[in-house]
N, C-alpha and C positions, 0 to 999 in steps of 0.2 A: 543572071539571074542572083537575087539575093540568096534564096535557100541554098543555093551549092556553092557559096562564098564561104570561106574562113567564119566561123562564130564563136565568140566570147559570151558565156553567162553569167549573169548575178542574181541567184536568189534573194528577194527582197521581202521582208515582212513590212505589208501596210496594214498602219493601224487606222485608217480613216479612207472613207471611200469620198467620189467625186471627182472632178479634173485637176489632173498634175501635169506640170509643164517642166519638159524637159531640156537639159542643158547640156553641155560637152566643152571642156577646156581642152583642146588639141592643137596640132601644128601641121602643117604639109608643105612641102619646098616648093609646088608648082600649082597652077589651077588645076593640074591632073593627077595630085596627091593629096585631095583635101575633104575626102566625104567618106560615109558610111552609112548603115541603115541602121535602124533602131527597131526592136518586134518585141512582144510579148508573146510567153509562154509559148515559142518556137515558131511564131508566124508575125512577119512583118506586117507594122502598122502602116495605114493608108496615110497619115498626118506624120510619119518620120521615116519616109521613102527618099533616101539621099538627103540627108544633113551634110551641108558644106561652106564654104567660107571659110576656112581655117588657114588659109595659104599664107605664106611666111615663115620669118626664124623663130618668132616667138609664139608660145602657146598664150591662145586667146578664149574667151567665152563668148560661144555661138548657139543660137537655135534656128537660124536660118534654114529652108528646106527647098530644094530646087522648086521652082513655081511659086514660092512666097508665102507658103504655108507655115504656121506655127505648128510644131511638133507637140503632141498631148497624148496624156493616158487617161483615158474615162474608165474609174473603176466601179464598180458596182457592189461590191464586197470586198471585207477588208481578209487579211491571211497572207500567206506566201503565194508568191507569184515571181514569175521569173523572165526577166529583163534580158534581151540577146541584143549583141551588136555583130551585125556582118561587115566585113569589109567590102567596099565598095572601089577605092582606089587603094593601090599597093603601098604609096608612100605615106599615108595618113599617122601622126602618132597622139596615141590618146591618154591624157593625164589623169581626168577627173570626170564623172558625172555628177549631175546635180539635179534632184526632184524637189519641186516646191509646187503648193496648192495655189501660192500667190501668182496673177495674173502682171502683177508689177514689178514684183521681184526681179534685181538685175544682179547676179556675181560681180566680184571685182577681184584683183589681185589673184591671189590663191583659192580664194572661194571660202565660204567655211568649213569647220574642222569637220575631218571625217566621222561621219554616223558609228555608233559600236556594233561591230561583227555579231551576227545572231547565229543559234545553230540552228540547225534544219527542225528541230521540233514545232510542231504548229505555236503559232502565237499566243500569250495570255489575253483571254476577254480583254477589252478595253477596260482602263480603272475607272471605278467610281468617280465622276467630277465632285462630289461633294465628300468634304470633311465638315463631323461635327466634334468638339471640342467642350466638355461638359467642366464643370467646376469641379476640382478634385482630382481629376483625372491626369495622367503624365501628359506635359505640356501646358498645366496649369497652375499659377503659382500666385501667391498671395504675398504683400510687403507690408506689416503694420498689422494691427489687432483688429481683423476681419473674425467675424461669426459667422457658424454655421446654422440655419433655420431647416426644419427638415417640413416634409408632408406639403411643399410648394415648390414651383420651377420644374425646370426639365429634370426627370430622373428623380424629383420630389426632394430637392435640397437647392439652396442657394447659401452663397456668401453675401453678407450684408457688414456695411459699417457708418457709424454716422459722419456725418459732413465735417471736412477738417481742411487743413491747408494745401492737400495734393499727394502728400508725403506716403500716403499710405497708398498701393497699387495691387489690383490684380491685373495677372496678364495671362493671355492664351497664345501660345508659340505653334504655330500648324508648319510642321517641316516635309521635306521630300515632294514639294511641288515640282510639278512642270513647268517652266515657263508658259506665261499665259495670261488672258486676261480672267480676273477674278471678281464676282461678287462677294461682300462680305458682309453678314447681318449678325444679330444677335436677339438674344430673349431674356426675360425676365418676369418676374412675378408682379403686378401692378400693385400699389395700395396709395391712400393718399398722403400718407407719410413718406412716401418717395422724393428723391431729387426731383425735381423739374429741369434741371442742368446737367445731368449726370454725364460727364467729359470722356469720350471714347477718342481715342489715339490709334492709327493704323500705321504702321511702319513695314516696309518691304526689306529684309534684313533688317538692320540697322538704322535705316533711314526713312524719318518720319514724313509720312507722305498725304495723311489725311486726318484731319482734327473735326468732332461734332460733337455736338450735345443733345441728348435725349432727354425726354419728359418719362420720368418711369412711374409717374402718377396714372400714365395712360397706357391700356394694354397693347402689346406689340400687335399691329395688324397688317403689315405687308403681305406676307403668305404665309400659309402652313406647309410643313414638313415634316414627317417621322413623331407625329403626334404634340407637333409644338407650335405656337403661333413665332412668327419671326418678323424683325425689322432690320431693313437694309441699312448699315451704314453707306456703303459706297456700292455701285453695279459696275463701275468698270475700273476696277485698281490692275496697272499692269504690273505684272509679278514678272521680274529680269530673272531673279534667282531662284532659290527653292525654299523661302521660308517667309510667312507673314507673321507677324504678331500685333495682337490687339491689345491696347491697355486701357484700364479703365481706373482712375484715382477717387477719392474723395472729396476734390475739390468742388463741392456743389452744396444748395442750399438745403438740405436733408439727407436722409440716409441713401445711401448708393447701394444696388444690389449687382451681382456678378453671378452669372448664370450659364449659358451656354453659347459659344461662337458657333457660327455655321461658315464656310468657307466652299465656294461651288466657281469650278472652271467654267466660263462661257465660251471662252474661245482660245483662237490662237493670238499670240502676241501682234500687232500690225507693223508691216516693215516700216510703216510712214509715221510721220506726225499724224497726231488725231486730239481736236480742240474741244474741250468741254468746258461750258459758259454757267456760270449758276450765281444766283440770287436769293440770298434767305435760305438755303438749302434746295431751292427748287432749279433742276435742270433747264436751262433755257435752249430752245429751238434756233436755229439760223434762220433769218428772216421770218418767223413767224410769233415767236415771243415778245412779251412786253413787259416793261417795269412800269408800274402807276406810283407815281409819289402820293396821292392822293391832294387833298386842298391845303393851303395857308394862307396867312395875312401878307400883306406888304411889308418885308424887312423881316419875315421869320423863315429862312431857307430851309429846306429838308434835303436829307444826302440817305443816298443808297449805296451800299457796297457790291460789288460784282468782281466775283472769282474767278479768274482763268486756269486752266490745269491743263497739260497735256497728259492723254491718255494714251498715246500712241507707242510706238517701238522706235521712233527717230526723233531727233530734236526739232521742236515747235519755236519758229522765228514769228515774232510779234513786231506791229508797228503801232505808236501812238494813238488812241482815240479820239475820234470826232464825235462832239455834239452840237444837237442844232441850238437856237436861239431859245435864250430862257433856261437853259442849262450850262454847267461848267464842270470839267473833269478838275476835282482837287486833288486827286493821286491819282498821276499815269503812268506808262508803261515807258521806257526808253525807246528810242528805235534800234529796231535790230536785237530787244532783248529775247535771249535765247532762254527756253524752258526743256531741260532735260526730261527723260521720263520719269512721270509720275510728280514732275515738279508743278506747282503754283504760284499764282501771284494775285493779290488784291488791287483794284482800282475803285474810286471813290467818285460818284457823279452828283452833283447838287443840282435842284431846282433852285434856281437863285432869288426868285420873290422880289425884283426890284422895281417890277409892276403889275398891276393888276390884268388876270386876263388867264385863258388857257393856252397852256405851253405844249406842245408835241413835234415830232419829230423822230429821227431813226439816230441813234448811236451805232457807230462804225468802224471795223479796226481792220486793218488787212495782217495777214497771218500765212504760214506755209502749208496749213491744212488743204489739201489738195481740192477738197469740194464744198468747204466752208470758208471760203476766201471773197471776199473779205466778210467778214461774220457782223451781221445786222441785227441791232434790238430797239423796237419802238419804245418811246419814252413819253410819258404823258404827265401833266401836272395841271392844279387849278390854284390860281393864287388871285385871292377877294381881297377887296378893298377896306373893308372894317373886318374887326373880329365880330362874326356873326354867334359864337358861341365860345364861352368859357366853361372849364371843369375845373373843380375842386376836389382832390382824394384826399381821402383821412391822411394826416400825416404832414401836409402841404402847409405851409404858414399861416393861408387861409382857414384853416380849420383849427379847433379849438375844443375843448371838451370842459365839461364841469362835474365832478363826483368820479364814482370808482370804474374807470372804464379799463378794460383789457385790450389787448393788442392779438392778434392769431395772422402768422404769416401764411403763405403757401394757398391761398384763397384769396377770392375778391380780387378789384380792379386792382390793377398795379401789384398784386399777391400781398394784398394785407388789408386787414380789415380793424376797426373798433369792436370792441362789444361790452353790454352790460347787462345785468340780469334784471327781470322784471321789476319794478319798484313803485314809486308812489309819483315820479316826475321829477326828483330832485337832480337826478344826472341828466345832463343835455350836452349833446352834440351838436356843434354848428359851425355851418359853412358859410362867410360872409364874402358875398362878391362889390367888390368897390371901384369905382371908376369904370364902369361898362357903358356901354352907350345906351341913352335913354332909349324908352322903345318897348314895344308888346313883347313879353318871354313867357316861355313855357319852360318849367322844372323841371328834371328829370334824375332820378337817383338809381342806384344800383346797390344788390346786397349777393353775399352767397347763400342760396337758399338751404335750410334745413329743417328736421322736422321738429327740431327743440327752438325754433324762432318764434317771434311772435307773429300773431294774426291781427293784429291791431297796433303796428307801430307807428306813434303820431307824428307825422311832420307837419312843421306848421311854416308857413309861408309868411314872412316879414318882410315890407318893403316901404322902406324910407320911417321905419319905427314903428308900422301897424303893422299887425298880423291881419291878413286878408282870407286865409283858412287854414284848417287843420284838415288833412288828407288820413285817413286810415290805410296800413298798408299791411299786407299778409305776405310776410318774410318767408312763410313756410312754401311759397311759391316762388320759382324762377321769373324775374321781370322779363317781359316779352314784347316790348312796343318797339324797340330799335335796338342795332347794334351799333356799337363805337367803340374802338380803341380795343377789340377782343373782347367786350365786356356787354351784355345784353342791361338794357335800361329800361324804366317803369316812368311814364310820365304823372307828375303831381298835380293832379287838377287838371284845368284849363289854360287860358292865357291869363297874364298879369301884368300891368302898368307897370314899368320901372321909370319913373317921371327926372329922378336926380342919380341916377345910374348907382343906387346901391339895393342890395337885396340880400336877407339872410334867411336859409333853413336851418330851422332848430330839429332836432329829435330826441324826445325825451325817453326814460325807462317807464313811463306811465304805460305798461302793454301786459300782457298776459304772459310772456315769455321772453327768452332772451331778444335785446333789439342790437341791429346792424348797424354801424355807420362806416359807409364805404364811400363811394365817389358822388358826386352832385353836380351835375350840369345845368349852365342856364343858356338859354337857345332864343337867339332872336327872331321872331316872325315876322316884325313887321313895326311899322311907326305907331305911335299913340295916336288914335283917333281924335280930334277936335272935337270939343263939343261932349253932349251925353252920348254913349254907345251901349244900347243895349246887347244883353247876351242871354239866352235861355239855354238852360239844361234841364235833361230828363234821365235820369238814372247814369249820372254821369257822362251823358253825349250832348254835344250840340243840338238844339232846335232850331232849325233855319227857316228864317222869314219866308212864308210864300213856298217853301221847298218841303220841310219835314213831313211826312205821316206818322204820329205815333200811335201803334199799335197795342195795345191794353191785352191782346189773346182773347181764348174764352173763357166763360163762367157759365153754371149753369142758372137755369130759371132760379131766381130767388134768393142769389147769391150775390150781391154785389163785388166790384172792384175798383180800387182806388189808385190813382195815381198822382204823386207830388213832383211838382216844376219850380225850379228855382230862377229867379230873374235877377240877374245883377249887371250894375252899370260900370263897363269896364272904359268909358269914357273920360274926358278930362272938367267934366263942368257936370251938376247934379242932373238926374234924370227922373223926370215926372211920370208915374205910372197910374193908370185908371183899373178899375176893377174889370175883370175877366168875365167873358161870357161864352156859356156851351153850348154845341148844339142839343139836337132832341135824343133821347136817350140818355145823355151825359146829364150831371148837374155839378156844382160847384160847391164842394163840401166845406171849403177855407176859402175865402178870397181875398184879395188885395184892396185896401182900404182907399176910395176916392183919393186923387191928387197925393198919393205916397211919392216921396221925395228917397231918391237915393243918391246919398253921395259918392263921388267916385271910388270904386271897389266895393262898396255896400250891396248888398244883397236882400232878397225875401224871398217868399214861396206862398203856393196857392195851390189846392189840392182838388182833383176832379174825380167824379164816381160813374162809372158804368152803373147804370141803376139795377139791368138785370131783370125788369120786370115780366118780360115777355120774351119767346123764342125769335133769333133773326140777328142780321148785322146792323149795328148803329154806326154812322159813317157821318163826320160834318167837321168843320171848321172851328177851331178855339180862337176868339178875338179880344186882343185889348188895346186900348189907346195908349200912347207914350208921346215924349216928344225928342225921340230920336229922328232926326230929319227926313232920313232914308227906309226907316224901319216903322213908319207910322200908317195906320195901325200893325201893330204887331201879330199875324197870322199862321195858323200850321192846323195840319189836318189831324182827327182823331177817329180811330175805330175801335172795335171790339166786338166780339161773338158772344151772343147769350146762347146756350146750346140747350137741348132736350135734357132730361134727366137720365137719358140712355147712353148721352156720351160722359167721355170723361172729363171729370171736375178736378181740377187742380187748386189746392188752397196753400199760397207759399208762405213761409214766415213772415210778419206784418200785416198780411192780406185779412180782409175782414173774414170772419170765421176762425182766425187763429189768435190764439189767448195763451199768456203765460204766467205763471203762478212760482214766485220768488226773483232772485237775483241773477236772471236771465242775462248773456252778453251778447253783443252781434259782431260778426266779422265779416266783411266785406270783400267785394273779388274773389269770391268762391262761391259754389253753391249754385241752386237754382236763381235765375234773375240775379244771380252777383252777390248775395249775402246768406248768411246762415246766421242761428243764434246758437249758444252754446251756454252750459255749466258743468262747472265739476262735479266728479262723482259724489254721491251722498247715501241718502238713507230714505231717498223716496218722498220727501216733504216738499219737491222743488219737481212742478210739472210743465209740459207744453200740451196745448191741444189745438187738433183741429176739428170744426165742427161746421157738417155738411148738412144744410136743412132744405128743404122744400122737395125732398127725396121722393120719388114713387116707390111704392113699397117693391120690393123683389130681392133678388141676389145680385149683392155687390162683391167686387173685389177690391179691397182696401190695398195700397201700396206708399211708401215712403222713397223719398232720396236723401242723400248725406254725401259730404265730401268725406274721404275716406282719409285716415292718419293714424301713424302707428301710435299716438297718444290718444285715441278715441277707444272709446268703452267696447270692449268683444260679448259685454252682455246690456245692451240697451233694451228697457222692457217698455213695451208697447200693449195697449189694451184697447179692443176695439170694444165699443158700447151701441147697442140699440134704444136710442134714449138713452133712458139710464140701466139698460140691462147690459151686464156684461157678458159679452156673446163669442169672444174671441182672443187670444194672446198671443204673443211674438216676442222672442229675444232675437236680437240681431247682433252681428260683430261688425261696428263701426268702424273696426280697423280694415277692414277688406270692402272694395267698391260695390255698390250695388250692381246686380247683373240678369236677373231675370229678365228683362225688356226695355226698350229706349223709348223715349216719346217726348215730344217736346224740346227735344235737344238735351235731355237727361237719361241718366240710365236708373232703374226701378227696382225695388227690391218687393215683392208682396208678403203683406203680412199672413192673409189667409187666402186660401184656393176660392173661398166665397162666405160670405155671410148673410143671413135673411134680416132685410129690414122691414119691420114692421109698424113704424111710427113716423116715419117720413124723415126721422133726423139718424143722421150716423157719425159719433164721434172717435178721435183717433187720440190717444193719451199716450205722452213719453214723459217717466219718471226720472229722475236723478240717481235711483236707486243702483248704482253701477261701481265698478272700480276705478274708471278713468272719465274724460270727459265726453258727455253727452252731446250730439248735436240734433238740433232741430229745423229742420230747412223743410221742404214742402210734401204734403199728403197728396195723394190721387185718389179718389173711387171711379169706379164705371161700373155699370150696371150690366151685368151678364146675362141675366133673363129673369122671369117671372116666378114669383111663390108658386110652388108645384102644388096641387090640390091633395097629390097622395104623399105618401112618405118619402123622403128622399135621403138617405144615408149620406154623410160623408166623416172619415176615418182620419185621424191626424197622429203622426208621429212629431210631436211638438208642435212646431208651427209647419210642418211640411204636410201636405194633403196626399193621401197614399191612395193610389188608382186601382181600383177591382182588378184580380188575376195580374196584373201587370209589374207594379210597385215589390221593391226590395228592400228591406229596413236590414241595415248592417248595424249590427250592435258594436263593431270595432273589435280592438284586440283588450284582453285583458291578462292577469297573470294568474296562473294553476292556483285553483282554490279562493280566488277573489271574484264572485259571482257579479254580474252587470245588470241593472235592471233599466226598463223602460216602461214608461207609461204611456198609454194610449187614449187618446180620446174617440168619444164617437160621438157624432151631431148630428140631429134631424133638423133638415134647413127645408122640409117639404109641408104642405098644409095640412097634413094627417097625422096621425100617432105611428110610429114608429117602434116595431116590437122587435127585441133582439133576445137572443140566446146564447147560453154560454159558450167561451172560447176556448179552442182545442189547439195545442201547442205542438210541434215536431220534437224529434228526439234530439237530445242535446237543451234541451229549453224547460223551463220549468213556469207555472202561472203561479204568480205571488198573490194576485187578485181577482177576480173575475167577474164576469156580468153574470147576474141572477138571471136564472128560467124565466122568458116572458117579462124582462123587463121593458117598460113602455115610455117611451120618449116623446114629450110633444114638441111643437113648433119650436126651434131654437135652444130645446134644450138637450143636455150632453151628460154622459157619463164615461168614465174611464176604466180600465183595465191594464196590470201590469204584468209584465212577461219578463222572466230571467234567464240570462245566458248560462247554464251550469257550467262551472268551471272546475269538476272533479276529473278532467282528464286532458291531456295537451291534444290539440286538433282543430278541425274548422267545421263545427255541426251546423249543417243549413236544414231548410223545409220549410213547409206552408204551414200558415195559421190560417184558421176558417173558423168562422162563425155564420150560424144563419139569422136572417131577418125578414121581413115583409117587404123590405123595396124590391118594386118588379122587375128590375134589371140588374141585380147587386146582390141576388140571393143564392149560394151562399157571398159572404164577402172572404176573399182569398188575398194575401199577400203572405211574400216570402220572407224568412229569416236568414241570415247569414251570421258569424261572429268568429273569433279566432282566441283560443286559450293557448297561451304560451309562456314559458317561464320567464319571459324578459320584457320590462317595459320601458318605453324611452319617452322623453318630455323634453321638447327642445324651446329654446327660446321663441318665445313667439306664439306657443301653444297656448289654450285656454288654461290649463294648471301652470302657467309661468306667470311670473309677477315681478315688477320692481318696485322701490320705494327711493326715489330720488331722480337725478338728469343724466338716466342713462341712455346713451345713443346708440345708433344700428349702424353697424358696417355689413355691405354685402359682400357678395363674389368671395365670402372664406366662409371655412365653419362648417358645421353640418348644417346639411339643407342651405348651404351658401348664404347665412348671414347668423352672426352673431351680437348680442348686447355688451357694451363696454362703459368704463366710467375712469375717470382719472383717480388717483391714489388718495384717499381722506382718511376719516379717523372712524369709519366703521359705520356713520348713520345710514349710508346709503346702501342696500341690500336687493339681492336677486333671489326668488326663491322658485323652488319646484316641489311641485307637491304631488306625492302619490296616494290617491285614495283608495278606499274600497280596497286594502288588501287584507289577504288572510293573514292570522299571524304567523310567523316563521323569520327565517334567516335570510337576509338577503345583501348580497355583493351590488355596491354602490360604486358608480365607476362615471367620471365626467371626459366630455372633449371639449378642446377649444383649439385655436391657432394661435402657435408660439410665435412669438416676435423678441427682438431684442429690447424693445420697448414695454415688455409686460411684466408683470410683479412678480418675485422671486417668492412669493411668501400668499399667497392668494390662501384668504382662510375660508375654509368651509365647515358649517355647523351641521351635523343630521340630526335631527329630532325624531321620536317617536311622539309625536301630536305635540305637546308641549315639553317632553322631557328630553333633555339633552343625552343624546347616546355617547357621542364621540366627536372630536374634531380632526379635521386634517388640513395641512398645507401643501400647496402645490405650488411648484416652479412654473409658471406659465412661458416662461422663455424657452423653456424644454419642451420638445414635443411630447404627447402622452404617447408609450410606447408597452403598455401592459399586454394589450390585444386589440384585434380589429374585428366591427361589426359591422355591416351597412354600409361599409365603404369609409369606414370613420378609425382611426385609433383611439384606445381609450386607456384613460389612467384611473386604477383603482384607489377609492377615497379609505372605504372599511368595507369590513362586514358586519352587520347589526342585525340585533334581533328585535321583529317590531311586532308588539302585542297589542296596540289603540288600534290598526287598522290604516293609521295616517303616518307615512314618512315624509317629513319634511326636510330639504336639503337647502342649506341658506349660503348663501357667498356675499360678502360684506366686501367694502372698499378700503378697508383698514389695511393697508399694503404699501408697499414702495413706489409702484408703479403702476400702470393703467391695468385694471382688472378686466377679465374676460368672460362672460357670460354667455354658455353655447349649449348644449345638452347633457342630460344628465340620463345614466342608463341603470335601472335596476334589476336584478337577477336574483329569482327565487330559487335558493339554494338547499334550502331543505325545511322541515316544520322545526318550531320552537323546539328548545330543551325540555324533555319532561320532566315534571318534579320528581324528586328524590321518593322511592317507596321509601314508608317508614317500617322498620322494623317491628312486627309484635312482639317479639322478645328477642331478646340477646342471650344465646345459651351460655350456662355458665362454663367457666373454662376455656370459653372457645377463642382461640387468639383472633385479634383484630386490630386494624391501625385506626388509630381515633384522629380526626381533624379538626381542630378549633377555629371556625371563620365569623370574621367581625362585618355583618353588611350593612352599609352606610347609602341613604337615599342622598343621590345627588342634589334633590331641592330640598334646601334647608326648612321649608315649610312643611315637608313632608312628615317631618316630625318622629321619625322610627328608625333604630337600627336592630339588630338583633346577632345574639352571638348562638351558633349552631353547632353541632358536634356529627360529623359523618365518619360513616365508617367507610373508608377510602377503597377495600377489597371488594364490599359490597354496593358501593355506589348510593347508600341510602343514610338515610337521616335517623340516627338514633334517636328512639321515642324518650320522650321527656320522662315516662314512667323509668326505664330503664338507667339513664345515664345523662342525657342533656339537658337543658333547661333554655328557654328563650328569655331575654332579658330585653323588656319595651322601654325606650327613652320616653322621654316629655316630648311636647311640641315643639321643643327648640332642639333641632339637631345639629351635629356637628359641623361647623363651619368647613365648606370644602378648602378654604386656603390653608387651615390646620390640618386637616386629614384630607388629601386629594385623593380621587379613584373612586368607585363603584362598590368596589370590593378589597378587603383589607385579610391577607392571611396573618392571623395573629399569632398562633402557634400552633406547633403539631407534636403529635404523642404519636409513639410506638407503645403497645402496649403489649408485654405477652403475659396469658393467662394460665399458663401450664404451674401447677402446684409443685414443689420440691421432688416429691415421690415419683414425679413421672419425666420433669426436666430440671437440668441443670443451666444455670443460665451462661452462653457461651459455648454450651456443647454443640458438636458438629450435627446430630440431628435436631436441633431447636428449629421449631417450626416458624417461629420467624426470623431465622438465621438471613435469609435473601431479601427480606425487608428492613433490616435495620442494618445500619451502615457500622463496619466493625469498630469504631473508634468513637462511636455513641455513647458510650455507657454514660450513666450519670454518676453522679456522688453517693446516690442511693441504691448501689450495685447488692447491698447485704438484703435489701428487702426481697429480693428475686429467689432467695434461698429460704424464704421463709415458706412455713405452709398456709395455702389460703385457709381461710374460715370460710363456713358456710357463707353463701354470698346471700346478703340483703340487699332488695331493691331499694334504691333512694327514693324518698318523696318529695313535693316542693316543701313540705312543712321541714325534712329535716336538714334542709341546706340553710347555709347562713344569712340571715334575713336580708342582708346588703343586696344578696346576687336578686333578689326579685322587687326590691323595694323600687317604687318609683322614681326617678331621678331627672333633673332638666339639665343636659348637659350642655356645656358649653366649651370646653376644653379637653385637651390631650389627658388631662390627670384624670377625668370621668371615665376614659377608656381604660387607663391604666387602672383605677378601682375595680373598674368591672373584670381585669383581666386576673387580679389578684383576687378576687372574690371567688373568681370559677375556678380557679386552681384550687382554692381551699375546698370549694366542693368537690372536686375530684379526689382530694386526700381524703375527705370525710367518707366519698362513697367508696372508694376504694383503696382502704389505707392498706392493704397487703399487696396490691398489684404493682411490679416497678415500671417506674417512668424514663421511657429511652429518647433519647434524641431531642430533647427539649429546645426549642429555638425561642430567644427572648425578642428578637428584633422583630420590627412591625415591617411587614415587605408590603409593598404596595400591589394589588392583584390587577 
């Protein structure tokens, strides 16, 4: 019995669960001396009952069991357990025991080194397999001039450095690792100025193992952990030692960011070799993955690089690669090549392109990975006989420019673009295709889209010296027709015939914003047809003969709708076209003349109209004869729906019913039906109008749509007229997209909840009275009901219709002492008079203007009342506003009011009170509320302003926030103005993070504390700086009421000691025209009354120039006056009342005057002072100030001839 045999126990601390395999190194002299038993915790294991096979004179490793079973331990928990051995035969000699979780591992020789011995204490819990090392922590080092940026990255800081030669490095060294397989990841803060090829290298110990380039313009996104997003650098790093080092250099195309590195142990080291094969960073799966070479032409081979790495625990042996026909291994591995652990090698495979056709097959190679031998990868590639497309990038020899074009890297096709500011067409970029195969071509272009791009970039297609078409492109939108070479492309028109192999695309600067010149592709789509060849287009799309049906959509009865078609000859001979005929319900507004001849590539147009005379759908065929042999006559279907006035009616810009006054421009490829009209902000002289006629009287809801961009007007002003009577108005923010509802493929914004139409006509008017571009797109009206015979109330907060007993009006946030007002409109849209009673407001709100008792509104008439949020104490007042009326189901009309009174106000970039002058750009995912405006350094002509209006007079702490970077201005210049009066300037280093305090999730930097008296504080930032300037948010905090005016002494008691201060106040505005000299009793903080001592001296209209006397307040002199007579005090005596106020060494040369007995005091008068003190002067220099000082001193001597003068200061000190 095993349990009765001699036994030895080994307590073992198990660190992992699962199956463990037992080996023993032992020997026995004979077959009867070579066996023993295994057991766990005092019990013999069924799988280890009688381990034998050790006979012989030498020690051997065996795990043979009587009966052939393999001895194992199956553990369900970690911790200390006891391995027991019982003697089965008395001659056995046991040398070593071995436990492993590998079923394939076989020990040799003396086996692995002995494991460390442990005490009998319970084992520590398993170590966390993950280590994160942040920049700046122990183990992270830098070489070179790396800088630190706060408020970004992990733990709110990163290191960064400009691109260079790779000599500057950041390293993270993680030590005390257990051998095993590790995943390495990193994180960074992504920005558009980051490197697209930040080069990371990974070392095991000091041996380089993996190198990978990372695009830091894109955010890491493989996984998230511990509050950060991470990007994997490798998933299978075999660590045989105890340390890993990750290195990042500045050998990149832009700034590189060093943040944190994460190392996670994912498993034990395999005991066998393990192959990993990758292509362009993607790990390939044996027998599953493929490598696509794409397409090429004969004679133009393509090459791919394949990386083979050993991620196992033993050497990996490779054999040469074999490839199928059509491919060639241009860089192979040698037969029997050995890769040590973590070692890798590259091979190169080529699509030979020697003949046209589809090439495919398997790449294969033998290796010593047990389960991936051979390793197989599918290869595919297409070889074409002729070049079907050609691409010219900006910078290629076939690209040229005329004029002032700049270049920008790290954007666009192949990472570069040319650009030019808007102009008159003098700057031109050209792409010249020469020697291309004759045929029909489509041309396409690409660009990097931004909001400061042109919406009408003009591309001209020139073939064999003739301009065939000019296509306007909206470069604010991303091209989206197809993808090629990692870029998205946009077709320029339809097909063009290139007969002689020469075509040139021109792009000029005759546009409304920056134009971008990037890549252009010429794509051959077929042979040039012989003879004439007709092509018909509508709205940029092909109309196919006997196939197409053109739908003009819907219009209301009495509202015709037009459509213009283009006929082009894309053949090689003249095309003759005859007039067009239209079906019933349509008519031809402008036709083609009989026998119109179109030369190759020439075109003409005709216009059809849906008459809209009666309700119903009109459908039929449009036909016209021509001499195209297979498309004569040309025929296509057309349809349109004429709806009743109760259905929605849409008038698009350009439709009948739409008109403009002024120089409105057109932008295509955006908006409803693919076009909008726009105009720069002005004073309201230019307008666009949509007029809906033949409407049945009733209640209509008007709505509009537009394309939203950051350069749009936040205050686009719409007016709605019933006939010629203004019945409603609305102000919409066109920087934001419309979002009230969707219809006909567009999003719409209501202008009113409903207006009464009594004249059969409704007009919507949009004026250019706005601060940015105004967009005129489509307008929509829909009848929602008949005119009510009784009174019907409507109440509006601006353009928002309020619902009785439902709506809440939020006044928003205001500063303490700054009341906020809102005007409300009450309208009668019913058929009877509406009678109103006065409004009652809840606590915390006041009534500025009310409705008079028994006010009567006839149909479509309106009145207003104004409510005020009272800002006399901090809080959030709320309650119900109510007023009586004679609407049968809305009496009284009730809605809730709410608001917040605070000491702090914030204006963010993009808020209505933020404005810019110049070409400021927007960057998202940074700054307060995740966006900032920025602009390059300049001369100060471009500014950003934050306006805080409706402020109660007082003192305000002004602070800013911004996103710091190494390319920011170190001298961002701010001006603080009280309306138009400059209060103070401040200069901020925006490379350093704001750090004075935090509020609302942001850190802030103080600019100044200023006193505002006008009610409006303006903060202005200019681009007069050394690098990029960032405009984000400004915060103002009320910290107190303004300083009160000094009280004027009614009298100055004779002989009363006091301290007299003389000040000169100069207005900072040279046109203000005044300065003054005043005397102040510093003890009592009061101005001395003129009749007692002081006298105000007024200057003329020409104030002193700021350059000569800077500062708003100059302290000219300070006098300490002792008024005690000799009989009561001696100068300098210990009981002198002025001793504590007067410096001991400040006695003047007139000290003897203090010993004279004071005569009876005589109050000086204006007439008794020297004439030059109060005479009018026109000062223009410092000399005038000196004259005033001298005159004032003389006045003092005259008034106080017996008073000693102490501590006189001659220097002019800036206050």
